[in-house]
C-alpha positions as CSV (number, residue, x, y, z in Angstrom):
1,X,40.9,-39.7,-60.3
2,X,43.8,-38.2,-58.4
3,X,47.3,-38.8,-60.0
4,X,49.8,-40.9,-58.1
5,X,51.9,-38.9,-55.8
6,X,55.2,-40.1,-57.4
7,X,54.0,-39.3,-60.9
8,X,53.0,-35.7,-60.1
9,X,54.7,-33.1,-62.1
10,X,56.4,-30.4,-60.0
11,X,56.7,-27.8,-62.7
12,X,53.4,-28.1,-64.5
13,X,51.2,-25.1,-63.5
14,X,48.1,-26.4,-65.2
15,X,45.1,-26.9,-63.0
16,X,44.1,-30.4,-62.0
17,X,40.4,-31.1,-62.8
18,X,38.7,-32.8,-59.9
19,X,35.1,-32.8,-61.4
20,X,33.1,-35.7,-60.2
21,X,35.9,-36.9,-58.0
22,X,35.4,-38.0,-54.4
23,X,38.5,-37.6,-52.2
24,X,38.9,-40.3,-49.6
25,X,42.4,-39.4,-48.4
26,X,44.8,-36.4,-48.4
27,X,45.5,-34.3,-51.5
28,X,49.2,-33.6,-52.2
29,X,49.9,-30.5,-54.2
30,X,53.3,-30.1,-55.8
31,X,55.0,-26.7,-56.3
32,X,53.0,-24.7,-58.9
33,X,50.2,-27.2,-59.1
34,X,46.5,-25.9,-58.7
35,X,43.3,-27.7,-57.9
36,X,39.9,-26.1,-58.9
37,X,36.3,-27.1,-59.2
38,X,35.3,-24.9,-62.0
39,X,37.0,-21.7,-63.2
40,X,34.4,-19.5,-61.5
41,X,34.5,-21.3,-58.1
42,X,37.0,-20.8,-55.3
43,X,40.3,-22.7,-55.8
44,X,43.1,-24.3,-53.7
45,X,46.5,-23.5,-55.1
46,X,50.2,-23.4,-54.0
47,X,53.5,-21.9,-55.1
48,X,56.5,-19.8,-54.1
49,X,56.1,-16.2,-53.4
50,X,53.0,-14.2,-52.6
51,X,50.1,-14.9,-54.9
52,X,49.3,-12.4,-57.7
53,X,47.1,-14.3,-60.0
54,X,43.4,-13.6,-60.2
55,X,41.1,-16.1,-58.5
56,X,37.4,-16.0,-57.2
57,X,36.8,-14.7,-53.7
58,X,37.0,-17.5,-51.2
59,X,40.1,-19.1,-52.9
60,X,43.0,-20.3,-50.7
61,X,46.7,-20.2,-51.7
62,X,49.5,-22.0,-49.8
63,X,52.9,-20.4,-50.1
64,X,55.9,-22.8,-50.0
65,X,58.4,-20.2,-49.0
66,X,56.3,-18.2,-46.6
67,X,56.9,-17.5,-42.9
68,X,54.7,-18.0,-39.8
69,X,52.1,-15.3,-40.9
70,X,52.6,-15.5,-44.7
71,X,52.1,-19.2,-45.5
72,X,48.3,-19.1,-46.1
73,X,46.5,-16.5,-48.2
74,X,42.7,-16.1,-48.7
75,X,41.1,-14.3,-51.6
76,X,38.7,-11.6,-50.2
77,X,37.3,-8.5,-51.9
78,X,39.2,-9.1,-55.1
79,X,42.6,-9.3,-53.2
80,X,44.8,-11.8,-51.6
81,X,45.0,-11.4,-47.8
82,X,47.6,-13.2,-45.7
83,X,46.2,-15.3,-42.9
84,X,48.4,-14.8,-39.8
85,X,48.8,-17.9,-37.6
86,X,51.7,-16.9,-35.2
87,X,51.4,-18.9,-32.0
88,X,48.7,-21.0,-33.4
89,X,46.2,-18.2,-34.0
90,X,44.6,-17.1,-37.3
91,X,45.1,-13.4,-37.8
92,X,43.5,-11.0,-40.2
93,X,45.4,-7.7,-40.8
94,X,44.0,-4.5,-39.5
95,X,41.1,-3.0,-41.5
96,X,40.8,-6.2,-43.6
97,X,37.7,-8.3,-44.0
98,X,36.9,-12.0,-44.6
99,X,34.3,-12.3,-47.3
100,X,31.7,-15.1,-47.6
101,X,29.7,-16.3,-50.6
102,X,30.1,-15.8,-54.3
103,X,28.7,-12.3,-54.2
104,X,30.4,-11.2,-50.9
105,X,27.1,-11.6,-49.0
106,X,28.9,-11.7,-45.7
107,X,32.0,-10.1,-44.2
108,X,34.0,-10.5,-41.0
109,X,36.3,-7.6,-40.3
110,X,38.2,-5.7,-37.7
111,X,38.3,-1.9,-37.4
112,X,41.6,-0.9,-35.9
113,X,40.5,2.7,-35.2
114,X,37.5,1.7,-33.1
115,X,38.7,-1.7,-32.0
116,X,35.4,-3.2,-33.3
117,X,35.0,-6.7,-34.7
118,X,32.1,-6.5,-37.2
119,X,30.2,-9.5,-38.6
120,X,28.0,-8.3,-41.4
121,X,25.4,-10.1,-43.5
122,X,24.3,-8.2,-46.7
123,X,21.1,-10.2,-47.0
124,X,19.6,-13.2,-45.2
125,X,19.8,-14.3,-41.6
126,X,22.7,-14.5,-39.2
127,X,22.3,-17.7,-37.2
128,X,24.1,-19.0,-34.1
129,X,22.9,-22.6,-33.6
130,X,23.8,-25.5,-31.5
131,X,22.5,-28.8,-32.7
132,X,22.1,-31.5,-30.1
133,X,23.4,-29.9,-26.9
134,X,25.2,-26.7,-25.7
135,X,24.5,-23.1,-25.0
136,X,25.2,-19.9,-26.9
137,X,26.9,-17.6,-24.4
138,X,27.6,-13.9,-25.0
139,X,29.7,-12.3,-22.2
140,X,30.5,-8.6,-22.8
141,X,33.0,-6.8,-20.5
142,X,30.8,-3.7,-20.7
143,X,27.3,-3.5,-22.3
144,X,25.5,-5.9,-24.6
145,X,23.9,-3.6,-27.3
146,X,21.3,-4.8,-29.8
147,X,20.3,-2.2,-32.3
148,X,17.5,-2.8,-34.8
149,X,16.7,0.7,-36.1
150,X,13.3,0.5,-37.9
151,X,13.1,-3.3,-37.4
152,X,11.9,-5.7,-34.8
153,X,13.9,-7.8,-32.3
154,X,12.2,-11.2,-32.2
155,X,13.1,-13.7,-29.5
156,X,11.5,-17.2,-29.8
157,X,12.3,-19.6,-27.0
158,X,10.7,-22.1,-24.6
159,X,11.7,-20.1,-21.6
160,X,13.3,-16.6,-21.5
161,X,15.4,-16.1,-18.3
162,X,17.1,-12.8,-17.7
163,X,19.2,-12.6,-14.5
164,X,20.5,-9.2,-13.6
165,X,22.7,-8.0,-10.7
166,X,21.6,-4.5,-11.4
167,X,18.5,-2.7,-12.7
168,X,16.4,-3.6,-15.7
169,X,15.1,-0.8,-18.0
170,X,12.8,-1.3,-21.0
171,X,12.1,1.9,-22.9
172,X,9.7,2.0,-25.8
173,X,7.8,4.5,-27.9
174,X,4.2,3.9,-28.9
175,X,1.8,1.1,-27.8
176,X,3.6,-1.9,-26.2
177,X,2.5,-5.4,-25.2
178,X,3.7,-8.0,-22.8
179,X,1.5,-11.0,-23.6
180,X,1.6,-14.4,-21.8
181,X,-0.3,-17.4,-23.3
182,X,-1.7,-20.0,-20.9
183,X,0.2,-19.0,-17.8
184,X,0.7,-16.4,-15.1
185,X,2.5,-13.0,-15.5
186,X,4.3,-12.2,-12.2
187,X,5.8,-8.8,-11.4
188,X,7.5,-9.3,-8.0
189,X,10.3,-7.9,-5.8
190,X,12.1,-10.4,-3.6
191,X,13.8,-9.0,-0.5
192,X,12.9,-5.3,-0.7
193,X,11.4,-2.7,-3.0
194,X,8.0,-1.8,-4.4
195,X,6.2,-2.5,-7.7
196,X,5.5,0.9,-9.2
197,X,3.2,1.5,-12.2
198,X,3.0,5.0,-13.5
199,X,0.6,5.9,-16.3
200,X,0.6,9.5,-17.6
201,X,-2.6,8.9,-19.5
202,X,-4.1,6.5,-16.9
203,X,-3.8,2.9,-15.9
204,X,-6.2,0.5,-17.6
205,X,-6.5,-3.1,-16.2
206,X,-8.7,-5.5,-18.3
207,X,-9.2,-9.0,-17.1
208,X,-11.4,-11.8,-18.6
209,X,-11.6,-13.4,-15.2
210,X,-10.9,-12.3,-11.6
211,X,-8.7,-9.4,-10.4
212,X,-7.0,-10.3,-7.1
213,X,-4.8,-8.0,-5.0
214,X,-3.1,-9.8,-2.1
215,X,-0.9,-8.0,0.4
216,X,0.7,-9.0,3.7
217,X,0.8,-5.4,5.0
218,X,-1.2,-2.2,4.5
219,X,-2.9,-1.4,1.2
220,X,-3.1,2.2,0.1
221,X,-5.0,3.5,-2.9
222,X,-4.4,7.3,-3.3
223,X,-6.1,9.2,-6.1
224,X,-5.8,13.0,-6.5
225,X,-9.1,13.2,-8.5
226,X,-12.4,11.3,-8.6
227,X,-12.4,7.5,-8.3
228,X,-15.1,5.5,-10.1
229,X,-15.5,1.7,-9.9
230,X,-17.9,0.3,-12.5
231,X,-18.5,-3.4,-11.7
232,X,-20.8,-5.6,-13.8
233,X,-21.4,-8.1,-11.0
234,X,-21.2,-8.1,-7.2
235,X,-18.7,-6.0,-5.2
236,X,-17.2,-7.7,-2.2
237,X,-14.7,-5.6,-0.2
238,X,-13.7,-7.4,3.0
239,X,-10.7,-8.0,5.2
240,X,-9.2,-11.5,5.2
241,X,-10.7,-14.2,7.3
242,X,-8.6,-15.0,10.4
243,X,-8.7,-18.7,11.4
244,X,-6.3,-19.9,14.1
245,X,-6.0,-22.7,16.7
246,X,-4.5,-20.3,19.3
247,X,-6.1,-17.6,21.3
248,X,-7.5,-14.2,20.1
249,X,-7.3,-14.1,16.3
250,X,-8.6,-10.8,15.1
251,X,-9.2,-9.3,11.6
252,X,-8.0,-5.8,10.7
253,X,-10.2,-2.8,10.3
254,X,-11.4,-1.5,6.9
255,X,-11.4,2.3,6.3
256,X,-12.9,4.0,3.3
257,X,-12.5,7.8,3.2
258,X,-11.6,10.7,1.0
259,X,-8.2,12.4,1.6
260,X,-7.7,15.2,4.2
261,X,-7.5,18.8,3.0
262,X,-5.4,21.0,5.3
263,X,-5.0,24.8,5.0
264,X,-1.9,26.2,6.7
265,X,-2.3,29.9,6.0
266,X,-4.9,32.6,6.8
267,X,-6.8,32.5,3.5
268,X,-8.7,29.9,1.5
269,X,-11.4,27.3,2.1
270,X,-10.4,23.6,1.7
271,X,-13.0,21.0,1.0
272,X,-12.6,17.2,0.9
273,X,-13.9,15.4,-2.2
274,X,-17.0,13.3,-2.5
275,X,-16.9,9.4,-2.5
276,X,-19.4,7.5,-4.6
277,X,-19.7,3.7,-4.6
278,X,-22.4,2.4,-6.8
279,X,-23.2,-0.6,-9.1
280,X,-23.7,-0.3,-12.8
281,X,-27.0,0.5,-14.4
282,X,-29.3,-2.1,-15.9
283,X,-31.0,-0.6,-19.0
284,X,-33.3,-2.0,-21.7
285,X,-32.8,0.3,-24.7
286,X,-33.7,-1.8,-27.7
287,X,-37.2,-0.3,-28.0
288,X,-38.8,-3.6,-28.5
289,X,-41.1,-3.2,-25.6
290,X,-41.0,-6.8,-24.5
291,X,-37.6,-7.1,-22.8
292,X,-37.3,-6.8,-19.0
293,X,-34.3,-5.1,-17.4
294,X,-32.5,-7.2,-14.8
295,X,-31.5,-6.1,-11.3
296,X,-28.2,-4.3,-10.8
297,X,-25.4,-6.0,-8.8
298,X,-25.2,-6.0,-5.0
299,X,-22.7,-4.0,-2.9
300,X,-21.4,-5.8,0.2
301,X,-19.1,-4.1,2.6
302,X,-18.1,-6.2,5.5
303,X,-15.1,-7.1,7.7
304,X,-13.6,-10.6,7.6
305,X,-14.8,-13.4,9.8
306,X,-12.9,-14.6,12.8
307,X,-12.9,-18.1,14.1
308,X,-11.1,-20.3,16.7
309,X,-11.0,-24.1,16.5
310,X,-9.2,-24.6,19.7
311,X,-11.5,-25.6,22.6
312,X,-9.2,-23.6,25.0
313,X,-8.9,-20.5,22.8
314,X,-11.0,-17.4,22.3
315,X,-12.2,-16.2,19.0
316,X,-11.4,-12.5,18.4
317,X,-13.7,-9.7,17.5
318,X,-14.1,-8.9,13.8
319,X,-12.8,-5.4,12.8
320,X,-14.9,-2.3,12.7
321,X,-16.2,-1.0,9.4
322,X,-16.0,2.8,9.0
323,X,-17.4,4.9,6.1
324,X,-16.5,8.6,6.5
325,X,-15.4,11.6,4.5
326,X,-12.0,13.1,5.2
327,X,-11.4,16.0,7.6
328,X,-11.3,19.5,6.2
329,X,-9.3,21.5,8.8
330,X,-7.5,24.8,9.0
331,X,-4.7,25.9,11.3
332,X,-5.3,29.6,10.8
333,X,-7.7,30.3,7.9
334,X,-11.3,29.3,7.1
335,X,-12.1,25.6,7.5
336,X,-14.1,24.0,4.7
337,X,-17.1,21.7,4.9
338,X,-16.4,17.9,4.9
339,X,-17.5,16.2,1.7
340,X,-20.8,14.3,1.3
341,X,-20.8,10.5,1.6
342,X,-23.1,8.8,-0.9
343,X,-23.5,5.0,-1.1
344,X,-26.2,3.9,-3.6
345,X,-26.9,1.1,-6.1
346,X,-27.2,1.9,-9.8
347,X,-30.5,2.8,-11.4
348,X,-32.5,0.4,-13.5
349,X,-35.0,1.6,-16.2
350,X,-37.2,-1.6,-15.9
351,X,-35.7,-4.0,-13.3
352,X,-35.0,-3.6,-9.6
353,X,-31.9,-1.9,-8.4
354,X,-29.5,-4.1,-6.3
355,X,-29.6,-4.3,-2.6
356,X,-27.2,-2.3,-0.5
357,X,-25.9,-4.2,2.5
358,X,-23.7,-2.9,5.3
359,X,-22.8,-5.5,7.8
360,X,-19.9,-6.8,9.9
361,X,-18.6,-10.4,9.5
362,X,-19.6,-13.3,11.7
363,X,-17.4,-13.7,14.8
364,X,-17.1,-16.3,17.5
365,X,-17.8,-13.6,20.1
366,X,-19.1,-10.1,19.4
367,X,-19.2,-8.9,15.8
368,X,-17.8,-5.5,15.0
369,X,-19.9,-2.3,14.8
370,X,-21.2,-0.7,11.6
371,X,-20.4,3.0,12.0
372,X,-21.7,5.6,9.5
373,X,-20.3,9.0,10.5
374,X,-19.2,12.3,9.0
375,X,-15.6,13.5,9.4
376,X,-14.7,16.4,11.8
377,X,-14.6,19.8,10.1
378,X,-13.8,23.3,11.2
379,X,-16.9,24.5,9.4
380,X,-20.2,22.7,9.1
381,X,-20.1,18.9,9.4
382,X,-21.9,17.0,6.7
383,X,-25.2,15.3,7.4
384,X,-25.9,11.6,7.5
385,X,-28.9,11.1,5.1
386,X,-30.7,7.8,4.7
387,X,-33.3,7.7,1.9
388,X,-35.4,10.6,0.7
389,X,-39.1,11.6,0.5
390,X,-39.8,9.1,-2.3
391,X,-38.3,6.0,-0.6
392,X,-39.0,4.1,2.5
393,X,-36.3,3.3,5.0
394,X,-36.5,-0.3,6.4
395,X,-34.8,-1.5,9.5
396,X,-34.3,-5.3,9.8
397,X,-33.6,-5.3,13.6
398,X,-34.0,-3.4,16.8
399,X,-33.1,0.3,16.5
400,X,-31.3,1.5,19.6
401,X,-30.7,5.2,20.1
402,X,-27.2,5.9,21.5
403,X,-27.7,9.4,22.7
404,X,-27.9,11.1,26.2
405,X,-26.7,7.9,27.9
406,X,-29.3,5.3,28.8
407,X,-29.0,1.5,28.6
408,X,-30.3,-0.6,25.7
409,X,-34.1,-1.0,26.1
410,X,-35.0,-4.3,27.9
411,X,-38.4,-5.0,26.2
412,X,-38.3,-3.0,22.9
413,X,-38.8,-5.0,19.7
414,X,-38.5,-2.3,17.1
415,X,-36.8,0.8,18.6
416,X,-36.1,2.4,21.9
417,X,-33.6,3.6,24.5
418,X,-33.0,3.3,28.2
419,X,-34.5,1.3,31.1
420,X,-36.3,2.3,34.3
421,X,-33.0,2.1,36.2
422,X,-30.8,3.7,33.4
423,X,-33.0,6.0,31.3
424,X,-31.8,8.5,28.7
425,X,-31.2,11.7,30.6
426,X,-31.2,15.4,29.7
427,X,-31.1,18.7,31.6
428,X,-32.0,20.8,28.6
429,X,-34.9,23.3,29.3
430,X,-38.0,23.0,27.1
431,X,-36.7,20.0,25.2
432,X,-38.7,17.2,23.6
433,X,-37.2,13.7,23.4
434,X,-39.2,12.9,20.3
435,X,-40.6,15.7,18.2
436,X,-42.7,15.5,15.0
437,X,-44.3,18.7,13.6
438,X,-46.3,17.8,10.6
439,X,-48.9,19.5,8.4
440,X,-51.5,18.4,5.7
441,X,-53.1,20.6,3.1
442,X,-55.5,17.9,1.9
443,X,-59.1,18.9,1.4
444,X,-60.7,15.5,2.0
445,X,-59.9,12.1,3.6
446,X,-58.5,11.4,7.1
447,X,-55.0,12.6,8.2
448,X,-53.3,11.4,11.4
449,X,-50.1,12.8,12.8
450,X,-49.3,9.5,14.5
451,X,-51.1,6.2,13.9
452,X,-50.6,3.1,16.1
453,X,-52.7,0.0,15.8
454,X,-52.1,-3.0,18.1
455,X,-54.1,-6.2,17.4
456,X,-54.5,-8.4,20.5
457,X,-55.1,-11.7,18.8
458,X,-53.9,-14.0,21.6
459,X,-56.4,-15.4,24.2
460,X,-55.5,-14.0,27.7
461,X,-53.3,-11.2,26.5
462,X,-53.6,-7.7,28.1
463,X,-51.9,-4.3,27.6
464,X,-52.4,-1.0,25.9
465,X,-52.3,0.4,22.4
466,X,-50.4,3.4,23.8
467,X,-49.1,3.7,27.4
468,X,-47.7,6.9,28.8
469,X,-46.3,6.8,32.3
470,X,-44.8,10.0,33.9
471,X,-42.8,9.3,37.1
472,X,-41.3,11.8,39.6
473,X,-39.6,11.6,42.9
474,X,-39.5,15.4,43.3
475,X,-42.0,18.1,44.3
476,X,-44.0,18.8,41.1
477,X,-44.4,22.6,41.2
478,X,-45.7,22.9,37.7
479,X,-48.2,20.8,35.8
480,X,-47.5,17.2,34.7
481,X,-49.9,15.2,32.5
482,X,-49.6,11.6,31.6
483,X,-51.2,12.4,28.3
484,X,-52.0,15.9,27.0
485,X,-54.2,15.9,23.9
486,X,-55.8,19.1,22.5
487,X,-57.3,20.5,19.4
488,X,-56.7,24.2,18.6
489,X,-58.6,26.4,16.2
490,X,-56.3,29.0,14.8
491,X,-57.4,32.5,14.0
492,X,-59.7,32.4,11.0
493,X,-60.5,28.7,11.4
494,X,-64.0,27.2,12.1
495,X,-65.7,23.9,12.8
496,X,-68.6,22.8,10.7
497,X,-68.4,19.1,11.8
498,X,-67.1,18.0,15.2
499,X,-63.9,18.6,17.0
500,X,-62.7,17.3,20.4
501,X,-59.6,17.8,22.4
502,X,-59.5,14.1,23.0
503,X,-61.6,11.1,22.1
504,X,-61.9,7.6,23.7
505,X,-64.1,4.9,22.3
506,X,-65.0,1.3,22.7
507,X,-66.0,-0.4,19.4
508,X,-68.5,-3.3,19.6
509,X,-68.6,-5.7,16.6
510,X,-71.8,-6.4,14.7
511,X,-72.5,-9.7,16.5
512,X,-73.2,-11.1,20.0
513,X,-69.6,-11.8,20.9
514,X,-69.6,-9.4,24.0
515,X,-71.2,-11.4,26.7
516,X,-69.0,-10.9,29.8
517,X,-66.5,-8.6,31.4
518,X,-66.5,-4.9,32.0
519,X,-66.4,-2.4,29.2
520,X,-66.4,1.4,29.0
521,X,-65.8,4.2,26.5
522,X,-63.3,5.8,28.9
523,X,-61.9,5.2,32.3
524,X,-60.6,7.6,34.9
525,X,-58.5,6.0,37.7
526,X,-56.6,6.8,40.8
527,X,-54.4,3.9,41.8
528,X,-53.4,3.5,45.5
529,X,-50.4,1.3,45.8
530,X,-51.2,0.0,49.3
531,X,-52.9,0.6,52.6
532,X,-50.4,3.3,53.5
533,X,-51.2,5.3,50.4
534,X,-52.2,8.9,51.3
535,X,-53.6,11.6,49.1
536,X,-52.6,14.8,50.8
537,X,-53.4,17.1,47.9
538,X,-55.6,20.1,48.4
539,X,-58.0,18.8,45.8
540,X,-58.3,15.4,44.3
541,X,-60.9,13.6,42.3
542,X,-61.4,10.7,39.9
543,X,-62.2,13.2,37.1
544,X,-61.8,17.0,36.8
545,X,-63.7,19.3,34.5
546,X,-61.8,22.6,33.9
547,X,-62.5,25.7,31.7
548,X,-59.3,27.8,31.4
549,X,-58.3,31.0,29.7
550,X,-60.0,34.4,29.4
551,X,-61.8,35.8,32.5
552,X,-64.5,34.3,34.7
553,X,-67.3,36.2,32.9
554,X,-66.3,35.0,29.5
555,X,-65.9,31.4,30.8
556,X,-69.3,31.5,32.4
557,X,-71.0,32.9,29.3
558,X,-69.3,30.6,26.8
559,X,-69.3,27.2,28.5
560,X,-72.9,26.2,29.5
561,X,-72.8,22.5,30.1
562,X,-70.8,20.2,32.4
563,X,-71.2,17.3,29.9
564,X,-73.5,16.3,27.1
565,X,-75.1,13.0,26.3
566,X,-75.9,12.2,22.7
567,X,-77.1,9.2,20.7
568,X,-80.0,8.3,23.1
569,X,-83.8,8.8,23.2
570,X,-86.0,8.8,26.3
571,X,-86.6,5.2,27.3
572,X,-87.8,3.9,30.6
573,X,-85.1,1.7,32.1
574,X,-82.6,3.1,29.6
575,X,-79.6,5.5,29.9
576,X,-81.9,8.5,29.4
577,X,-85.5,8.9,30.6
578,X,-87.4,12.2,30.3
579,X,-89.7,12.2,33.5
580,X,-91.4,15.4,34.5
581,X,-93.1,13.7,37.4
582,X,-91.9,12.7,40.8
583,X,-88.8,10.5,41.3
584,X,-87.9,7.8,43.7
585,X,-86.3,8.1,47.1
586,X,-82.7,9.4,47.5
587,X,-80.4,6.4,47.5
588,X,-76.9,7.8,47.4
589,X,-74.8,10.8,46.5
590,X,-71.5,11.7,44.8
591,X,-69.3,14.4,46.3
592,X,-68.1,17.0,43.8
593,X,-66.2,20.3,43.9
594,X,-68.3,23.2,42.8
595,X,-67.0,26.0,40.5
596,X,-66.8,28.2,43.6
597,X,-64.5,25.7,45.3
598,X,-67.0,24.5,47.8
599,X,-68.2,21.0,48.3
600,X,-71.4,19.7,46.8
601,X,-73.3,16.5,46.3
602,X,-75.1,14.9,43.3
603,X,-77.9,12.7,44.5
604,X,-78.8,9.3,43.1
605,X,-82.4,8.1,43.3
606,X,-83.6,4.5,43.6
607,X,-86.3,4.7,40.9
608,X,-87.3,6.7,37.8
609,X,-90.6,7.7,39.4
C-alpha cells in the first residue's frame, strides 16, 4: 500500500516498492524519494539537480529545482535527456532521440542538419490507428515520399481514393498488375484529355467476357505493321443503331482501309499494305478418326439500323459500307500499286468454313450501298476478285450491272442492265457487251460453251429459251443478224461424225401426248407489223441459202445440194416417195431466186402419180 502523505520521509532515498499495488489516486513523491516496479524496469523518481544515477531507458525524473525546460528528464539511449516544455510544448534537444521499449526497438528523433523528424522501428510494425471514428491525415507542404527499397508497399482498405490537382505518375520495373475483384476498372478523363496506352513490346488485352469500346466521336485504330484479329466466335462490326422520334436520324459510315503511302520525291515506289479479316480455323488434330470439326465463326460487316417512331418523321438512310485499300500516290516519283484486299473465313480440316456476309443494315427508307472497290493508284489499280476456279460464286439477289449507263432492268430476275427506253450504251468500235472465249481439251463427252434450259411447266405459258432481238432506226449498211451461229474447222481439223453451223430441233416424247397445235423443227418468219408495212429491199425471202467465200468455181464444185433430207424411206403418202412414173397435175408454185439472180418457180403437184 502507499504510505500516508504526512508520514512520508523527505530525506529517505530508498525506493518505494509498489509491487502488486493498484493506484486509485495521485502518487505524491517527496524530495529524494523514488518509485519503481522492479530494478530492471523504467522508474519514476524526483530530486534536486540534474539526474546522474543510472536507470533503465524509459525512466522519468522530476527535478524539484529545475526551470521551464529542465524540470522533466527522460532516460533514452543510456543518458538523461531534458524534456523541454516552454510555452506548453514538449521539446527534445537537437540530434537527440526518444527511445521506446526495453531494447530500444523504436526511436523518435530530430536531425538538426537536415531538419528531418525521424520515427524509426528496429523490428515490428509501425501502426497509425483510429479505433471507432476519425481519419489519419498526412498533409505535406511539399512531396509525400514513401520509400520501400527491396520491399513491398501494401495498402489494404475498403476503398482507395486518390484526389490530385496535378498529374499522377506510377513508375515500375518488371511485370505489374492492377487487379479488381468483382467490379469494374475505369480509366477515364473528365473534361478533356485522352487515355493513352503505349506498349513497347505490344498491348495484350485478355477478357473472360466481352470487350466493348464505346466512343461519342471518331474511332481511329492506326497500326504501322500488320493487324491480325483472331476471334473464336462471331465478329460483328457495325455502327450504332440510331432510333429517334424526330425527323431524319442517320447512322454514320464505316470505313476499313490500309493507310495511305505518299512519295514526295523523285525516287522510290510506295505500296500500301494488305488487309486480312478472317475467322479462326477449326481443326481436328487428335488423330482418333471419329471426331468431326465444327464450322468456323461468321464474319458480319454491316452499318447500323435506322428507325423513326414518329408518324410525322422520316427514317434516315443507313450509312454506306466501304472496303478498300489505301491510296499509293506519288507527287513526283513512281507511284506504287494499291494493296490487295482479302476477306475470307478461316479454313476447316473437317467441318464447314463460316459464311461471309456483307450487307447494309435495315432502314425505314433505303438501305445503304455495299461498295467493294480498290483504291486509286498512280500505278496499276488492284483487282476485285470474287472466288477462284475451285469455288462457285453464288448471288442471292438480282445482279444489276452499273456500267455504260442504262437503267435497272425492268423484267430481269437474275442479272441484267438497261431497258428499251434507257439501254446500256457504247460507241466503242468492235466491242462485245458480253464476251466468253472458252476451250476444252476433253477427248470424250459433250461440251457446251453456253447452256440454257428453260422448263415451261405452267399451262398456257409461252416464250423462248433464248430470244435475241436486234433493233435499229438507222440505215444498216453492213450485215446484222439476230443470231449468228457457226462451226469452224481450223487448219488440220476434220469431221468424222457430223457438224452443223446451227441446229434446231423439236423433241417428241415417247407417248401420244402431241395431239393438237402446230409443231416444226425450225421456223423462218418475216413479221409485218401492219397494213402499211412495206418491204422495199432489193431481195427478200422467208429463207435464204448462201454459199460464201472462195470463188464461184470453187463454190459450184464443192456445194452440190440445196438441202438434204435424211431419216426417211420411200413411202406412198409419206414425206418421201420415190416415183419414177408420171406425177399429178401442177397445183401451185413457190417463187425463188436462182443462183444467177433471176427469178424461178418450184412447182407443187396435186398427186404422187
